[in-house]
C-alpha positions, 0 to 999 in steps of 0.5 A, a space after each residue: 180775150 177781154 179788155 182786162 187781159 188785153 190791157 195787162 198784155 199791152 202794159 206788160 209789153 210796154 213796161 218791158 220795152 221801156 225797161 229794156 230801152 233804159 238799160 240800153 241807155 245806161 250802156 250807151 252812157 259808157 260810150 260818149 262817142 255814140 250820137 243819140 240823134 243818129 240812127 241806130 242810137 236814136 231808136 233808144 234816145 227818142 223814146 227815153 229822153 222825155 222821161 230823162 229830161 225832167 228827172 235830170 232837172 230833179 237829180 243832176 248827174 252825180 260826179 259826172 254819172 247820169 243816174 236818171 236811167 237807173 232811176 227809171 229802170 227802178 220806176 218801170 220795174 216797180 210799176 210793172 210789179 204793182 200792176 202786173 206782178 203775182 199780187 198786182 192790181 190788174 192781176 188780182 182783178 182778172 
C-alpha cells in the first residue's frame, strides 16, 4: 500500500466521521436537555466544538437556531469531494 492510498483512506475515514459527528450534533440541538459535557454526549461534543466555536463567532445563531453544524457538514462534504471524489485531487494523483 503506497503513501497516497493510505492518505486517501485515512482522509476518507476522518472526513466521514466528522460529517457524521456534525449530523449527530445537529440532532442533539433538538434536545436542549442533553448535556454535552457528560458521557455519552461528550463523545460528540468534544471533537466538534473546536470547529463550531469560531463559526458561531462569524455566524451567530439565527432566530435561536445554531446553523454552525450545518455549515460544517457542507464544508466537510465539499473537502471530501474535492480531495477524494471521482475527480478529486488525491484520486487523480493515484
